[in-house]
ROPA-108492 format. One record per residue (C-alpha): residue in one letter; residue number from 1; x, y, z. Coordinates in steps of 0.25 Angstrom, whole numbers, always signed. Layout:
<recs>
rec r->a | k->NUM | u->X | v->Y | w->Z
...
</recs>
This chain:
<recs>
rec r->m | k->1 | u->-65 | v->-139 | w->-124
rec r->e | k->2 | u->-54 | v->-133 | w->-113
rec r->n | k->3 | u->-61 | v->-128 | w->-100
rec r->k | k->4 | u->-58 | v->-112 | w->-99
rec r->k | k->5 | u->-49 | v->-110 | w->-87
rec r->t | k->6 | u->-52 | v->-101 | w->-75
rec r->k | k->7 | u->-45 | v->-88 | w->-76
rec r->i | k->8 | u->-38 | v->-82 | w->-64
rec r->v | k->9 | u->-32 | v->-69 | w->-64
rec r->l | k->10 | u->-19 | v->-69 | w->-56
rec r->a | k->11 | u->-11 | v->-57 | w->-50
rec r->y | k->12 | u->+3 | v->-59 | w->-56
rec r->s | k->13 | u->+16 | v->-54 | w->-50
rec r->g | k->14 | u->+26 | v->-61 | w->-59
rec r->g | k->15 | u->+32 | v->-67 | w->-46
rec r->l | k->16 | u->+34 | v->-81 | w->-43
rec r->d | k->17 | u->+22 | v->-83 | w->-36
rec r->t | k->18 | u->+12 | v->-78 | w->-45
rec r->s | k->19 | u->+19 | v->-84 | w->-57
rec r->v | k->20 | u->+16 | v->-99 | w->-49
rec r->i | k->21 | u->+3 | v->-95 | w->-45
rec r->l | k->22 | u->+0 | v->-91 | w->-62
rec r->k | k->23 | u->+4 | v->-104 | w->-67
rec r->w | k->24 | u->-2 | v->-112 | w->-55
rec r->l | k->25 | u->-14 | v->-106 | w->-58
rec r->i | k->26 | u->-12 | v->-110 | w->-73
rec r->n | k->27 | u->-9 | v->-123 | w->-69
rec r->k | k->28 | u->-20 | v->-125 | w->-60
rec r->n | k->29 | u->-29 | v->-121 | w->-77
rec r->y | k->30 | u->-32 | v->-107 | w->-73
rec r->e | k->31 | u->-31 | v->-95 | w->-84
rec r->v | k->32 | u->-22 | v->-86 | w->-78
rec r->i | k->33 | u->-22 | v->-72 | w->-79
rec r->a | k->34 | u->-9 | v->-64 | w->-73
rec r->y | k->35 | u->-12 | v->-51 | w->-67
rec r->v | k->36 | u->+0 | v->-42 | w->-64
rec r->a | k->37 | u->-3 | v->-29 | w->-58
rec r->d | k->38 | u->+7 | v->-17 | w->-58
rec r->v | k->39 | u->+6 | v->-8 | w->-46
rec r->g | k->40 | u->+20 | v->-2 | w->-48
rec r->q | k->41 | u->+28 | v->-16 | w->-45
rec r->p | k->42 | u->+42 | v->-14 | w->-52
rec r->d | k->43 | u->+38 | v->-27 | w->-61
rec r->d | k->44 | u->+40 | v->-30 | w->-74
rec r->f | k->45 | u->+26 | v->-32 | w->-80
rec r->k | k->46 | u->+30 | v->-38 | w->-94
rec r->a | k->47 | u->+39 | v->-49 | w->-86
rec r->i | k->48 | u->+27 | v->-52 | w->-77
rec r->e | k->49 | u->+17 | v->-52 | w->-90
rec r->e | k->50 | u->+26 | v->-62 | w->-96
rec r->k | k->51 | u->+28 | v->-72 | w->-86
rec r->a | k->52 | u->+14 | v->-72 | w->-84
rec r->l | k->53 | u->+11 | v->-76 | w->-98
rec r->k | k->54 | u->+21 | v->-85 | w->-97
rec r->t | k->55 | u->+17 | v->-93 | w->-85
rec r->g | k->56 | u->+4 | v->-95 | w->-92
rec r->a | k->57 | u->-6 | v->-84 | w->-89
rec r->s | k->58 | u->-16 | v->-81 | w->-99
rec r->k | k->59 | u->-14 | v->-67 | w->-97
rec r->v | k->60 | u->-8 | v->-56 | w->-92
rec r->y | k->61 | u->-13 | v->-42 | w->-85
rec r->v | k->62 | u->-2 | v->-32 | w->-81
rec r->e | k->63 | u->-11 | v->-20 | w->-75
rec r->d | k->64 | u->-3 | v->-8 | w->-72
rec r->l | k->65 | u->-10 | v->-4 | w->-59
rec r->k | k->66 | u->+0 | v->+7 | w->-53
rec r->k | k->67 | u->-7 | v->+20 | w->-55
rec r->e | k->68 | u->-21 | v->+15 | w->-49
rec r->f | k->69 | u->-14 | v->+10 | w->-38
rec r->v | k->70 | u->-8 | v->+23 | w->-36
rec r->d | k->71 | u->-21 | v->+30 | w->-36
rec r->e | k->72 | u->-32 | v->+19 | w->-32
rec r->y | k->73 | u->-23 | v->+13 | w->-21
rec r->i | k->74 | u->-11 | v->+21 | w->-17
rec r->f | k->75 | u->-18 | v->+34 | w->-16
rec r->p | k->76 | u->-29 | v->+32 | w->-9
rec r->a | k->77 | u->-22 | v->+23 | w->+2
rec r->l | k->78 | u->-12 | v->+37 | w->+3
rec r->k | k->79 | u->-26 | v->+45 | w->+5
rec r->a | k->80 | u->-29 | v->+35 | w->+18
rec r->n | k->81 | u->-13 | v->+36 | w->+22
rec r->a | k->82 | u->-14 | v->+21 | w->+22
rec r->i | k->83 | u->-4 | v->+13 | w->+29
rec r->y | k->84 | u->-3 | v->+0 | w->+35
rec r->e | k->85 | u->+1 | v->-2 | w->+49
rec r->g | k->86 | u->+7 | v->+11 | w->+49
rec r->k | k->87 | u->+18 | v->+9 | w->+39
rec r->y | k->88 | u->+13 | v->+0 | w->+25
rec r->l | k->89 | u->+9 | v->+10 | w->+15
rec r->l | k->90 | u->+1 | v->-2 | w->+8
rec r->g | k->91 | u->+9 | v->-6 | w->-4
rec r->t | k->92 | u->+4 | v->-19 | w->-6
rec r->s | k->93 | u->-8 | v->-16 | w->+0
rec r->l | k->94 | u->-14 | v->-7 | w->-10
rec r->a | k->95 | u->-9 | v->-14 | w->-22
rec r->r | k->96 | u->-16 | v->-27 | w->-22
rec r->p | k->97 | u->-30 | v->-22 | w->-21
rec r->l | k->98 | u->-27 | v->-16 | w->-36
rec r->i | k->99 | u->-22 | v->-28 | w->-40
rec r->a | k->100 | u->-34 | v->-35 | w->-37
rec r->k | k->101 | u->-43 | v->-26 | w->-43
rec r->k | k->102 | u->-36 | v->-26 | w->-57
rec r->q | k->103 | u->-35 | v->-41 | w->-55
rec r->i | k->104 | u->-51 | v->-42 | w->-52
rec r->e | k->105 | u->-52 | v->-34 | w->-65
rec r->i | k->106 | u->-43 | v->-42 | w->-74
rec r->a | k->107 | u->-50 | v->-56 | w->-69
rec r->h | k->108 | u->-64 | v->-48 | w->-72
rec r->k | k->109 | u->-58 | v->-45 | w->-86
rec r->e | k->110 | u->-53 | v->-59 | w->-88
rec r->n | k->111 | u->-66 | v->-67 | w->-83
rec r->a | k->112 | u->-57 | v->-73 | w->-72
rec r->e | k->113 | u->-63 | v->-78 | w->-62
rec r->y | k->114 | u->-50 | v->-80 | w->-51
rec r->v | k->115 | u->-39 | v->-70 | w->-48
rec r->s | k->116 | u->-27 | v->-75 | w->-40
rec r->h | k->117 | u->-15 | v->-70 | w->-33
rec r->g | k->118 | u->+0 | v->-73 | w->-27
rec r->s | k->119 | u->-3 | v->-67 | w->-12
rec r->t | k->120 | u->-1 | v->-78 | w->-2
rec r->g | k->121 | u->-10 | v->-81 | w->+10
rec r->k | k->122 | u->-2 | v->-75 | w->+20
rec r->g | k->123 | u->-2 | v->-60 | w->+16
rec r->n | k->124 | u->-9 | v->-50 | w->+12
rec r->d | k->125 | u->-11 | v->-49 | w->-2
rec r->q | k->126 | u->-19 | v->-62 | w->-4
rec r->v | k->127 | u->-30 | v->-53 | w->+6
rec r->r | k->128 | u->-29 | v->-40 | w->-2
rec r->f | k->129 | u->-29 | v->-48 | w->-15
rec r->e | k->130 | u->-42 | v->-57 | w->-13
rec r->l | k->131 | u->-50 | v->-46 | w->-4
rec r->s | k->132 | u->-49 | v->-37 | w->-16
rec r->y | k->133 | u->-50 | v->-47 | w->-27
rec r->y | k->134 | u->-64 | v->-52 | w->-18
rec r->a | k->135 | u->-67 | v->-37 | w->-17
rec r->l | k->136 | u->-68 | v->-34 | w->-32
rec r->d | k->137 | u->-74 | v->-48 | w->-36
rec r->p | k->138 | u->-81 | v->-54 | w->-27
rec r->d | k->139 | u->-84 | v->-68 | w->-34
rec r->i | k->140 | u->-68 | v->-67 | w->-40
rec r->k | k->141 | u->-60 | v->-80 | w->-36
rec r->v | k->142 | u->-46 | v->-79 | w->-30
rec r->f | k->143 | u->-35 | v->-90 | w->-33
rec r->a | k->144 | u->-27 | v->-87 | w->-22
rec r->p | k->145 | u->-15 | v->-97 | w->-22
rec r->w | k->146 | u->-8 | v->-96 | w->-11
rec r->k | k->147 | u->-19 | v->-99 | w->-3
rec r->d | k->148 | u->-24 | v->-111 | w->-11
rec r->g | k->149 | u->-20 | v->-125 | w->-5
rec r->e | k->150 | u->-14 | v->-131 | w->-19
rec r->f | k->151 | u->-7 | v->-121 | w->-22
rec r->l | k->152 | u->+0 | v->-118 | w->-7
rec r->s | k->153 | u->+5 | v->-136 | w->-8
rec r->q | k->154 | u->+9 | v->-133 | w->-21
rec r->f | k->155 | u->+18 | v->-120 | w->-19
rec r->k | k->156 | u->+23 | v->-121 | w->-3
rec r->g | k->157 | u->+34 | v->-112 | w->-5
rec r->r | k->158 | u->+43 | v->-103 | w->-16
rec r->t | k->159 | u->+50 | v->-116 | w->-19
rec r->d | k->160 | u->+37 | v->-122 | w->-25
rec r->m | k->161 | u->+35 | v->-111 | w->-34
rec r->l | k->162 | u->+49 | v->-108 | w->-38
rec r->n | k->163 | u->+48 | v->-124 | w->-43
rec r->y | k->164 | u->+32 | v->-121 | w->-50
rec r->a | k->165 | u->+38 | v->-109 | w->-57
rec r->e | k->166 | u->+50 | v->-117 | w->-63
rec r->k | k->167 | u->+42 | v->-129 | w->-65
rec r->y | k->168 | u->+33 | v->-120 | w->-75
rec r->n | k->169 | u->+44 | v->-111 | w->-80
rec r->i | k->170 | u->+40 | v->-99 | w->-73
rec r->d | k->171 | u->+48 | v->-87 | w->-74
rec r->i | k->172 | u->+53 | v->-86 | w->-58
rec r->e | k->173 | u->+66 | v->-76 | w->-62
rec r->q | k->174 | u->+59 | v->-65 | w->-56
rec r->s | k->175 | u->+53 | v->-75 | w->-43
rec r->k | k->176 | u->+65 | v->-77 | w->-36
rec r->e | k->177 | u->+63 | v->-77 | w->-21
rec r->k | k->178 | u->+66 | v->-64 | w->-14
rec r->p | k->179 | u->+69 | v->-64 | w->+0
rec r->y | k->180 | u->+56 | v->-57 | w->+3
rec r->s | k->181 | u->+43 | v->-53 | w->-8
rec r->e | k->182 | u->+41 | v->-40 | w->-12
rec r->d | k->183 | u->+28 | v->-31 | w->-17
rec r->a | k->184 | u->+29 | v->-20 | w->-26
rec r->n | k->185 | u->+21 | v->-9 | w->-30
rec r->l | k->186 | u->+19 | v->+6 | w->-32
rec r->l | k->187 | u->+17 | v->+9 | w->-17
rec r->h | k->188 | u->+26 | v->+0 | w->-10
rec r->i | k->189 | u->+38 | v->-13 | w->-13
rec r->s | k->190 | u->+34 | v->-23 | w->-1
rec r->h | k->191 | u->+45 | v->-33 | w->+5
rec r->e | k->192 | u->+40 | v->-43 | w->+14
rec r->a | k->193 | u->+41 | v->-58 | w->+17
rec r->g | k->194 | u->+54 | v->-67 | w->+16
rec r->i | k->195 | u->+66 | v->-61 | w->+24
rec r->l | k->196 | u->+58 | v->-49 | w->+28
rec r->e | k->197 | u->+48 | v->-59 | w->+37
rec r->d | k->198 | u->+59 | v->-56 | w->+49
rec r->p | k->199 | u->+53 | v->-42 | w->+54
rec r->l | k->200 | u->+68 | v->-41 | w->+58
rec r->f | k->201 | u->+76 | v->-42 | w->+45
rec r->k | k->202 | u->+81 | v->-31 | w->+41
rec r->p | k->203 | u->+82 | v->-30 | w->+25
rec r->k | k->204 | u->+92 | v->-21 | w->+18
rec r->d | k->205 | u->+89 | v->-8 | w->+10
rec r->d | k->206 | u->+89 | v->-18 | w->-3
rec r->i | k->207 | u->+76 | v->-22 | w->+1
rec r->l | k->208 | u->+71 | v->-9 | w->-5
rec r->k | k->209 | u->+66 | v->-10 | w->-19
rec r->y | k->210 | u->+57 | v->+4 | w->-19
rec r->c | k->211 | u->+66 | v->+12 | w->-11
rec r->n | k->212 | u->+80 | v->+18 | w->-9
rec r->s | k->213 | u->+85 | v->+14 | w->+5
rec r->l | k->214 | u->+88 | v->+26 | w->+14
rec r->k | k->215 | u->+103 | v->+24 | w->+13
rec r->s | k->216 | u->+100 | v->+25 | w->-2
rec r->a | k->217 | u->+91 | v->+36 | w->-3
rec r->p | k->218 | u->+96 | v->+49 | w->-8
rec r->d | k->219 | u->+100 | v->+59 | w->+2
rec r->k | k->220 | u->+93 | v->+69 | w->-2
rec r->e | k->221 | u->+78 | v->+73 | w->+0
rec r->t | k->222 | u->+68 | v->+73 | w->-10
rec r->e | k->223 | u->+57 | v->+84 | w->-8
rec r->i | k->224 | u->+43 | v->+83 | w->-15
rec r->e | k->225 | u->+29 | v->+88 | w->-12
rec r->i | k->226 | u->+17 | v->+79 | w->-14
rec r->h | k->227 | u->+4 | v->+86 | w->-19
rec r->f | k->228 | u->-11 | v->+79 | w->-14
rec r->k | k->229 | u->-24 | v->+82 | w->-17
rec r->d | k->230 | u->-35 | v->+74 | w->-10
rec r->g | k->231 | u->-24 | v->+65 | w->-3
rec r->i | k->232 | u->-19 | v->+59 | w->-15
rec r->p | k->233 | u->-5 | v->+64 | w->-22
rec r->i | k->234 | u->-5 | v->+74 | w->-33
rec r->k | k->235 | u->+8 | v->+79 | w->-37
rec r->v | k->236 | u->+22 | v->+75 | w->-32
rec r->i | k->237 | u->+34 | v->+85 | w->-33
rec r->n | k->238 | u->+48 | v->+83 | w->-32
rec r->k | k->239 | u->+55 | v->+95 | w->-26
rec r->e | k->240 | u->+67 | v->+91 | w->-31
rec r->d | k->241 | u->+66 | v->+88 | w->-44
rec r->k | k->242 | u->+52 | v->+95 | w->-48
rec r->t | k->243 | u->+47 | v->+81 | w->-53
rec r->v | k->244 | u->+33 | v->+81 | w->-51
rec r->k | k->245 | u->+22 | v->+70 | w->-52
rec r->t | k->246 | u->+6 | v->+70 | w->-51
rec r->e | k->247 | u->+3 | v->+58 | w->-58
rec r->s | k->248 | u->-3 | v->+47 | w->-47
rec r->l | k->249 | u->+8 | v->+35 | w->-51
rec r->e | k->250 | u->+19 | v->+45 | w->-55
rec r->l | k->251 | u->+17 | v->+51 | w->-42
rec r->f | k->252 | u->+18 | v->+41 | w->-35
rec r->t | k->253 | u->+27 | v->+33 | w->-41
rec r->y | k->254 | u->+37 | v->+47 | w->-40
rec r->l | k->255 | u->+35 | v->+47 | w->-26
rec r->n | k->256 | u->+40 | v->+31 | w->-27
rec r->e | k->257 | u->+51 | v->+35 | w->-33
rec r->l | k->258 | u->+54 | v->+47 | w->-23
rec r->g | k->259 | u->+52 | v->+39 | w->-10
rec r->s | k->260 | u->+60 | v->+27 | w->-16
rec r->i | k->261 | u->+72 | v->+37 | w->-19
rec r->n | k->262 | u->+72 | v->+42 | w->-5
rec r->g | k->263 | u->+69 | v->+28 | w->+2
rec r->v | k->264 | u->+55 | v->+32 | w->+8
rec r->g | k->265 | u->+44 | v->+23 | w->+12
rec r->v | k->266 | u->+51 | v->+10 | w->+17
rec r->i | k->267 | u->+45 | v->+2 | w->+29
rec r->d | k->268 | u->+47 | v->-11 | w->+36
rec r->m | k->269 | u->+35 | v->-15 | w->+43
rec r->v | k->270 | u->+28 | v->-27 | w->+49
rec r->e | k->271 | u->+13 | v->-28 | w->+46
rec r->n | k->272 | u->+1 | v->-35 | w->+49
rec r->r | k->273 | u->-5 | v->-42 | w->+36
rec r->f | k->274 | u->-19 | v->-44 | w->+35
rec r->v | k->275 | u->-19 | v->-60 | w->+37
rec r->g | k->276 | u->-13 | v->-58 | w->+50
rec r->i | k->277 | u->+3 | v->-58 | w->+48
rec r->k | k->278 | u->+12 | v->-49 | w->+50
rec r->s | k->279 | u->+21 | v->-47 | w->+39
rec r->r | k->280 | u->+35 | v->-38 | w->+38
rec r->g | k->281 | u->+37 | v->-29 | w->+24
rec r->i | k->282 | u->+45 | v->-19 | w->+19
rec r->y | k->283 | u->+37 | v->-8 | w->+11
rec r->e | k->284 | u->+43 | v->+2 | w->+3
rec r->s | k->285 | u->+33 | v->+14 | w->-1
rec r->p | k->286 | u->+40 | v->+26 | w->-6
rec r->g | k->287 | u->+30 | v->+34 | w->-14
rec r->a | k->288 | u->+18 | v->+29 | w->-4
rec r->t | k->289 | u->+26 | v->+34 | w->+8
rec r->i | k->290 | u->+29 | v->+47 | w->+3
rec r->l | k->291 | u->+14 | v->+50 | w->+0
rec r->w | k->292 | u->+9 | v->+45 | w->+11
rec r->d | k->293 | u->+16 | v->+54 | w->+20
rec r->a | k->294 | u->+13 | v->+66 | w->+12
rec r->h | k->295 | u->-1 | v->+61 | w->+12
rec r->h | k->296 | u->-3 | v->+61 | w->+26
rec r->d | k->297 | u->+6 | v->+74 | w->+29
rec r->l | k->298 | u->-3 | v->+82 | w->+20
rec r->e | k->299 | u->-16 | v->+77 | w->+28
rec r->g | k->300 | u->-9 | v->+83 | w->+40
rec r->i | k->301 | u->-13 | v->+95 | w->+34
rec r->a | k->302 | u->-26 | v->+93 | w->+26
rec r->m | k->303 | u->-33 | v->+84 | w->+33
rec r->d | k->304 | u->-42 | v->+88 | w->+44
rec r->r | k->305 | u->-38 | v->+81 | w->+58
rec r->e | k->306 | u->-50 | v->+74 | w->+61
rec r->v | k->307 | u->-53 | v->+67 | w->+47
rec r->m | k->308 | u->-37 | v->+64 | w->+49
rec r->k | k->309 | u->-42 | v->+57 | w->+61
rec r->l | k->310 | u->-52 | v->+48 | w->+56
rec r->r | k->311 | u->-44 | v->+46 | w->+43
rec r->d | k->312 | u->-32 | v->+42 | w->+51
rec r->m | k->313 | u->-41 | v->+31 | w->+57
rec r->l | k->314 | u->-45 | v->+25 | w->+43
rec r->s | k->315 | u->-30 | v->+26 | w->+38
rec r->p | k->316 | u->-26 | v->+12 | w->+43
rec r->q | k->317 | u->-40 | v->+5 | w->+43
rec r->f | k->318 | u->-38 | v->+10 | w->+28
rec r->s | k->319 | u->-23 | v->+4 | w->+27
rec r->e | k->320 | u->-29 | v->-7 | w->+33
rec r->i | k->321 | u->-39 | v->-11 | w->+23
rec r->v | k->322 | u->-31 | v->-10 | w->+11
rec r->y | k->323 | u->-20 | v->-19 | w->+18
rec r->n | k->324 | u->-30 | v->-30 | w->+22
rec r->g | k->325 | u->-35 | v->-28 | w->+6
rec r->f | k->326 | u->-47 | v->-22 | w->+8
rec r->w | k->327 | u->-46 | v->-11 | w->-1
rec r->f | k->328 | u->-58 | v->-16 | w->-10
rec r->s | k->329 | u->-68 | v->-14 | w->+3
rec r->p | k->330 | u->-80 | v->-6 | w->+8
rec r->e | k->331 | u->-70 | v->-2 | w->+20
rec r->m | k->332 | u->-60 | v->+5 | w->+10
rec r->d | k->333 | u->-71 | v->+11 | w->+1
rec r->f | k->334 | u->-75 | v->+17 | w->+13
rec r->l | k->335 | u->-61 | v->+21 | w->+20
rec r->m | k->336 | u->-58 | v->+27 | w->+6
rec r->g | k->337 | u->-71 | v->+36 | w->+6
rec r->s | k->338 | u->-65 | v->+40 | w->+20
rec r->i | k->339 | u->-50 | v->+42 | w->+15
rec r->n | k->340 | u->-55 | v->+50 | w->+2
rec r->k | k->341 | u->-62 | v->+61 | w->+11
rec r->s | k->342 | u->-52 | v->+63 | w->+20
rec r->q | k->343 | u->-43 | v->+66 | w->+7
rec r->e | k->344 | u->-52 | v->+78 | w->+2
rec r->m | k->345 | u->-42 | v->+88 | w->+7
rec r->i | k->346 | u->-29 | v->+81 | w->+7
rec r->d | k->347 | u->-23 | v->+91 | w->-3
rec r->g | k->348 | u->-8 | v->+98 | w->-3
rec r->i | k->349 | u->+6 | v->+96 | w->-4
rec r->v | k->350 | u->+16 | v->+87 | w->+4
rec r->h | k->351 | u->+31 | v->+91 | w->+6
rec r->l | k->352 | u->+39 | v->+81 | w->+7
rec r->l | k->353 | u->+55 | v->+76 | w->+7
rec r->l | k->354 | u->+61 | v->+63 | w->+4
rec r->y | k->355 | u->+73 | v->+59 | w->+11
rec r->k | k->356 | u->+78 | v->+45 | w->+15
rec r->g | k->357 | u->+66 | v->+37 | w->+18
rec r->n | k->358 | u->+59 | v->+51 | w->+25
rec r->v | k->359 | u->+46 | v->+58 | w->+20
rec r->k | k->360 | u->+47 | v->+70 | w->+26
rec r->i | k->361 | u->+35 | v->+80 | w->+25
rec r->l | k->362 | u->+40 | v->+95 | w->+24
rec r->g | k->363 | u->+27 | v->+101 | w->+22
rec r->r | k->364 | u->+14 | v->+99 | w->+16
rec r->e | k->365 | u->+2 | v->+111 | w->+10
rec r->s | k->366 | u->-12 | v->+107 | w->+8
rec r->p | k->367 | u->-25 | v->+117 | w->+2
rec r->s | k->368 | u->-33 | v->+107 | w->+13
rec r->s | k->369 | u->-24 | v->+113 | w->+25
rec r->l | k->370 | u->-30 | v->+112 | w->+38
rec r->y | k->371 | u->-17 | v->+118 | w->+44
rec r->d | k->372 | u->-18 | v->+133 | w->+49
rec r->k | k->373 | u->-5 | v->+137 | w->+51
rec r->d | k->374 | u->-10 | v->+151 | w->+59
rec r->l | k->375 | u->-21 | v->+142 | w->+68
rec r->s | k->376 | u->-8 | v->+132 | w->+72
rec r->s | k->377 | u->+3 | v->+142 | w->+74
rec r->m | k->378 | u->+9 | v->+144 | w->+86
rec r->d | k->379 | u->+10 | v->+160 | w->+84
rec r->i | k->380 | u->-3 | v->+163 | w->+76
rec r->e | k->381 | u->-15 | v->+164 | w->+83
rec r->g | k->382 | u->-23 | v->+161 | w->+71
rec r->g | k->383 | u->-37 | v->+160 | w->+78
rec r->f | k->384 | u->-33 | v->+149 | w->+87
rec r->n | k->385 | u->-37 | v->+154 | w->+101
rec r->q | k->386 | u->-26 | v->+146 | w->+110
rec r->k | k->387 | u->-37 | v->+150 | w->+121
rec r->d | k->388 | u->-45 | v->+139 | w->+114
rec r->s | k->389 | u->-37 | v->+128 | w->+119
rec r->e | k->390 | u->-41 | v->+129 | w->+133
rec r->g | k->391 | u->-54 | v->+125 | w->+132
rec r->f | k->392 | u->-50 | v->+115 | w->+120
rec r->i | k->393 | u->-40 | v->+108 | w->+130
rec r->n | k->394 | u->-51 | v->+110 | w->+144
rec r->i | k->395 | u->-60 | v->+102 | w->+134
rec r->n | k->396 | u->-52 | v->+90 | w->+131
rec r->a | k->397 | u->-46 | v->+90 | w->+143
rec r->i | k->398 | u->-60 | v->+84 | w->+150
rec r->r | k->399 | u->-58 | v->+70 | w->+145
rec r->l | k->400 | u->-45 | v->+71 | w->+151
rec r->k | k->401 | u->-49 | v->+77 | w->+166
rec r->a | k->402 | u->-60 | v->+67 | w->+168
rec r->h | k->403 | u->-49 | v->+57 | w->+164
rec r->k | k->404 | u->-40 | v->+60 | w->+176
rec r->a | k->405 | u->-51 | v->+61 | w->+186
rec r->i | k->406 | u->-57 | v->+48 | w->+181
rec r->l | k->407 | u->-43 | v->+41 | w->+183
rec r->d | k->408 | u->-42 | v->+48 | w->+197
rec r->k | k->409 | u->-54 | v->+44 | w->+201
rec r->h | k->410 | u->-51 | v->+30 | w->+197
rec r->k | k->411 | u->-38 | v->+29 | w->+204
rec r->k | k->412 | u->-44 | v->+35 | w->+216
rec r->k | k->413 | u->-55 | v->+25 | w->+218
rec r->y | k->414 | u->-46 | v->+12 | w->+215
rec r->f | k->415 | u->-32 | v->+15 | w->+220
rec r->d | k->416 | u->-35 | v->+25 | w->+232
</recs>
């Protein structure tokens, strides 16, 4: 009687790397279950499923995760104003824990002992996947081919992989070499590696897949308003054509469309990977850029000053935790609780203008507004006694006067 094969669930994209890994694992006598996560990338999922089966997968799961991605990952990051190193809106980083979560669920359903992925040993994704796996199932076994000695000795470069694909009749029409690599989902598309590794290389406009270039964006303004409740967008209204979106996935997808048309959300940066390597990336995040700007602006009118100071201290920590792969961690649970508390009064409407890469805030309104027009006016006394400012300034000047006196005493003692 033939021994039962060990099951392994492979995160599968249909590209050259994961297709070769799929066949290689089968040839290592694993039963491979291919798992394809739909997080909004513009792929032909039917073709990917057929390719996985043709290559030898015993079963293929194609999971539509788009709504969960928006509700449980993108919007919580929005509430935190999460942005890594001042620029990156964490498009890839936020998708990985969701992909890993569903992969573990499939492994449990299939009684699979192993999970696997195609991430390299130099990048961030290996960390994000594997930390998520272990956080969700401490007993799971992970097979990471790009850290396996036998695999590395067999595949020293792309040519070896192409030759292997040809040997086993793996379709590589969809895997022709690009001058750089891309990762796409609902939140963004990234471009990195290859010719982009030169930080001085100036890519042409045709690198853009989601967004119009500034030159091709229409010479016409798009005016919209975004409604928020507890820091979450609940409605978008296009003031030009009266389009209204309220369902979370439709709302985010529509903002992606508007941002893409107007060339919003393209950045070029060099960032610090968790593994200690710097990398250059070009990111397109049209809808997220609009939402982040609108949300941050609304907080200006509806969030208490001291709460904002504390939350602004937490935001970089939140972003780093997401970037480094610790979405499922006690520190994230703690931070999320604090962030959610800070958002309880972030309700209102932000009015915006989109034009050739720009997001211009036109105004904001909130039922939780802490802004008092009369109190801040230079023309209306509004209950504020300006004479009180004299004492306020005198009290705050005590420390400065003392510091100056100490400096003068020090200079006289040592330099006279």
